[in-house]
VEXVOVEX-565834 format. One line per field, with one value per residue (C-alpha): x, z, y. Coordinates in Angstrom, 2 decimals. Example, Ala and Ser with C-alpha at 12.3 -4.5 7.8 and 13.67 -1.06 7.14 Angstrom:
! VEXVOVEX-565834
X c(12.30; 13.67);
Z c(7.80; 7.14);
Y c(-4.50; -1.06);
! end
This chain:
! VEXVOVEX-565834
X c(98.72; 96.57; 94.36; 90.67; 88.59; 85.73; 87.84; 87.58; 84.04; 81.27; 78.27; 74.92; 73.03; 76.06; 76.53; 80.08; 82.43; 85.70; 87.44; 87.13; 88.43; 92.24; 94.32; 97.20; 97.31; 100.06; 101.53; 101.21; 104.78; 108.01; 110.24; 110.08; 111.36; 108.53; 106.03; 107.18; 106.99; 103.45; 102.31; 103.75; 101.84; 98.61; 99.11; 99.77; 96.57; 94.61; 95.95; 94.81; 91.38; 91.02; 91.65; 89.00; 86.61; 87.15; 86.76; 83.62; 82.07; 79.31; 80.37; 81.81; 83.82; 83.54; 86.23; 85.49; 88.20; 87.37; 89.69; 91.04; 93.89; 97.26; 95.68; 97.23; 94.44; 96.71; 99.42; 96.98; 95.53; 98.98; 100.51; 97.54; 96.36; 99.85; 99.55; 96.09; 95.74; 95.02; 92.43; 90.31; 90.64; 89.91; 90.50; 88.34; 89.05; 86.22; 86.95; 84.73; 81.75; 81.63; 78.85; 77.31; 77.43; 75.72; 72.72; 72.05; 71.27; 74.23; 74.71; 74.78; 78.45; 79.73; 77.07; 78.44; 81.74; 80.50; 82.46; 81.17; 80.80; 84.17; 85.99; 87.18; 86.31; 88.08; 86.64; 89.25; 86.66; 83.12; 79.45; 80.09; 81.64; 78.05; 77.39; 80.88; 82.46; 79.01; 77.84; 80.87; 80.49; 76.73; 77.38; 78.28; 74.80; 73.26; 75.30; 73.85; 70.67; 68.26; 64.79; 64.74; 62.63; 65.51; 67.92; 66.16; 68.92; 66.72; 66.00; 68.58; 71.30; 68.85; 67.43; 70.89; 71.93; 68.80; 69.50; 73.04; 71.92; 69.21; 71.75; 74.18; 71.40; 70.41; 74.01; 74.38; 71.24; 72.79; 76.15; 78.29; 80.10; 81.02; 83.96; 84.12; 87.37; 87.72; 91.42; 91.40; 94.34; 95.06; 95.34; 98.92; 99.97; 98.37; 100.44; 103.64; 102.79; 102.01; 105.42; 107.04; 105.29; 106.77; 110.27; 110.78; 110.97; 109.64; 106.49; 105.87; 103.39; 101.14; 100.72; 97.94; 97.17; 93.56; 94.68; 95.70; 92.43; 90.44; 92.30; 90.33; 87.21; 88.66; 86.01; 83.22; 84.63; 84.87; 81.22; 80.21; 82.12; 80.59; 77.07; 77.85; 79.53; 76.77; 73.97; 75.37; 77.32; 75.15; 75.57; 75.51; 77.90; 79.95; 82.33; 85.77; 87.57; 91.25; 93.91; 96.03; 98.83; 101.03; 100.81; 102.31; 100.03; 97.00; 97.88; 98.08; 94.73; 93.09; 94.49; 93.25; 89.76; 89.66; 91.03; 88.35; 85.59; 86.78; 87.41; 83.92; 82.33; 83.10; 83.92; 85.04; 86.25; 83.52; 82.84; 83.52; 80.86; 81.75; 80.92; 83.35; 86.04; 85.65; 85.96; 89.13; 90.66; 89.93; 91.53; 94.55; 94.97; 94.98; 97.53; 99.77; 99.94);
Z c(87.86; 90.74; 92.29; 91.95; 93.36; 91.04; 88.10; 89.47; 90.78; 89.13; 88.88; 89.99; 87.12; 84.81; 82.64; 83.28; 80.57; 82.28; 78.91; 78.82; 82.37; 82.49; 84.52; 84.48; 84.45; 84.59; 88.10; 90.57; 91.74; 89.81; 91.77; 94.43; 96.92; 96.12; 96.30; 99.83; 100.82; 99.47; 101.12; 104.48; 104.19; 103.39; 106.24; 108.72; 107.65; 107.89; 111.38; 112.54; 110.97; 112.48; 115.95; 115.24; 114.03; 117.27; 119.49; 117.79; 117.88; 115.38; 112.22; 111.25; 108.09; 106.10; 103.48; 101.01; 98.74; 95.78; 92.99; 90.96; 92.51; 92.77; 92.25; 95.48; 98.08; 100.92; 99.98; 99.73; 103.15; 104.69; 103.30; 103.33; 106.82; 108.31; 110.53; 111.90; 115.61; 115.77; 118.50; 116.01; 112.96; 112.15; 109.01; 108.08; 105.23; 103.86; 102.11; 101.51; 103.90; 106.72; 107.22; 109.90; 107.65; 104.85; 107.13; 107.08; 104.45; 102.33; 104.20; 107.68; 108.05; 107.04; 108.92; 112.18; 111.51; 110.63; 112.37; 115.44; 115.47; 115.80; 114.06; 110.63; 109.38; 106.36; 104.36; 102.28; 99.97; 101.27; 100.75; 97.12; 96.63; 96.58; 93.28; 91.83; 92.36; 92.97; 89.64; 87.80; 89.53; 89.90; 91.55; 94.67; 94.68; 94.42; 97.43; 99.64; 100.36; 99.00; 97.75; 94.05; 93.31; 94.46; 91.89; 89.01; 86.87; 85.76; 89.29; 91.77; 90.95; 90.68; 94.08; 95.63; 94.22; 95.77; 99.13; 99.10; 98.15; 100.82; 103.45; 102.42; 102.42; 105.92; 107.12; 105.61; 107.42; 110.68; 110.32; 108.43; 105.39; 102.86; 100.46; 97.88; 95.99; 92.93; 92.14; 88.35; 87.17; 83.62; 82.85; 81.65; 84.89; 86.89; 84.88; 85.74; 89.43; 89.45; 87.90; 90.64; 93.25; 91.68; 91.04; 94.39; 97.26; 99.85; 97.76; 97.07; 99.93; 98.14; 95.08; 94.67; 91.75; 92.13; 91.09; 87.68; 87.32; 87.96; 85.14; 82.74; 83.84; 83.38; 80.88; 83.09; 86.10; 84.15; 83.14; 86.73; 87.99; 85.33; 86.31; 90.01; 89.83; 87.69; 89.87; 93.31; 92.94; 94.56; 95.90; 99.42; 98.76; 95.60; 93.84; 92.78; 89.94; 90.81; 88.16; 89.83; 87.39; 89.26; 92.92; 94.32; 92.32; 93.33; 97.01; 96.64; 94.85; 97.52; 100.37; 98.72; 98.32; 102.01; 103.02; 101.09; 102.53; 106.10; 105.52; 104.12; 107.39; 109.02; 112.33; 115.46; 118.89; 121.58; 123.13; 126.83; 128.89; 131.04; 134.12; 133.01; 132.37; 135.94; 137.21; 135.19; 136.50; 140.08; 139.44; 137.86; 140.85; 143.19; 141.05; 141.02; 144.83);
Y c(114.42; 115.60; 112.95; 113.69; 110.80; 111.75; 110.52; 106.99; 107.02; 105.01; 107.30; 105.96; 104.38; 104.11; 101.06; 99.90; 98.68; 97.79; 97.65; 101.44; 101.94; 102.13; 99.70; 102.20; 106.00; 108.59; 108.33; 111.19; 110.63; 111.22; 108.87; 106.17; 108.72; 111.11; 108.24; 107.40; 111.07; 111.46; 108.26; 109.36; 112.62; 110.80; 108.34; 111.16; 112.93; 109.67; 109.06; 112.52; 112.07; 108.59; 110.05; 112.67; 109.97; 108.05; 111.12; 112.45; 108.95; 109.83; 108.00; 104.64; 103.97; 100.74; 100.28; 97.46; 96.02; 93.79; 92.69; 89.85; 87.86; 89.67; 93.11; 94.41; 94.39; 93.28; 95.77; 98.67; 97.87; 97.45; 100.64; 103.02; 102.09; 101.68; 104.75; 104.05; 103.29; 99.52; 100.16; 102.09; 99.85; 96.21; 94.15; 91.18; 88.76; 86.65; 83.40; 80.37; 80.45; 77.93; 75.37; 77.60; 80.68; 78.78; 78.27; 82.03; 84.64; 85.73; 89.03; 87.51; 86.63; 90.06; 92.03; 90.62; 92.39; 95.86; 98.66; 100.44; 104.21; 105.89; 103.06; 102.00; 98.53; 97.05; 94.15; 92.32; 90.78; 91.07; 90.29; 91.21; 87.77; 86.53; 88.32; 87.78; 84.37; 82.89; 84.29; 82.93; 79.57; 78.96; 75.60; 77.60; 79.12; 75.64; 74.53; 77.25; 75.31; 77.91; 76.98; 76.11; 79.20; 81.43; 79.98; 81.68; 83.23; 86.15; 87.35; 86.05; 88.60; 91.49; 90.57; 90.31; 93.69; 95.16; 93.51; 94.91; 98.41; 98.36; 97.31; 100.05; 102.65; 101.54; 101.78; 105.25; 106.39; 105.22; 106.94; 104.42; 105.78; 103.10; 103.37; 100.59; 100.05; 97.85; 97.47; 97.17; 95.07; 93.88; 90.19; 90.70; 92.44; 89.64; 87.14; 89.04; 89.09; 85.38; 84.74; 86.84; 84.72; 81.61; 83.01; 84.74; 82.19; 84.64; 85.03; 81.32; 81.11; 83.61; 81.42; 78.88; 76.59; 77.74; 81.23; 79.89; 78.01; 81.19; 82.99; 80.81; 82.67; 86.16; 87.28; 85.94; 87.81; 91.05; 90.72; 89.94; 93.00; 95.23; 94.20; 94.51; 97.92; 99.38; 98.01; 98.89; 102.15; 104.81; 108.31; 106.87; 103.99; 104.65; 102.32; 103.56; 101.78; 102.27; 101.46; 98.79; 97.92; 100.43; 99.39; 102.58; 104.83; 102.76; 103.20; 106.97; 107.05; 104.88; 106.98; 110.18; 108.71; 107.77; 111.17; 113.05; 110.88; 111.44; 115.14; 115.56; 114.47; 117.87; 116.23; 118.06; 117.13; 117.01; 120.41; 120.83; 122.61; 125.59; 123.54; 120.86; 123.51; 124.78; 121.22; 120.65; 123.87; 122.79; 119.40; 121.06; 123.34; 120.36; 118.53; 121.61; 121.82);
! end
């Protein structure tokens, strides 16, 4: 199987039914050895493109990861971005908002951490939590101190989708390219991974009783994701639904999506003027004495 990111992209305006999107596809690798080889190649290409991104200093990349628990967000970030220069890449994880963050609009806390030009920013969860977990648990919305008029079920999610899309359109117009990854895991695969976290002592720290409680809302989460993906996948900031039951395959798909996005920017190293070339030759001559 050759990876074509378009196979996983949610087209603008599509109605999403996650039941029809696979959680597992035929792997692009034939063995673990080949997987490691392919990933090394992807990582090397990403490293070269990240240096070019930094040198050209015209674009920023925002990589957004959303998924159900145990879908492999941390592993994908760790393995795919393992060769990136730490000076040009930052990862931010967003959990429950603080008291200070709750005093601002729902986009405020993540907007502060947007990447600068020349850099890659990674959001492990993001502002999308405000139309996902908050939709599944409306009591969270009521705790945010909003006026009663803004709690209207018929309009609150539509308005938040619009706010998100407007933000992403604004970022695109100012040089930030946004790649949004939904790691699509099956409920059965999640169950297996939870059992591994319990059975393997070195993974016990990853397990939380809250994870089990959230499984009760699986159907609600799938509906929230379907609405979110359909409403906010645009040509400027597309969503990719990546099958996540096979962790290794998911990492290769994610890395290929990032590679194609970076490669499509047609970046180049800054050109040196003739005057600057003369200056460099003079400096070289002095150093050679």
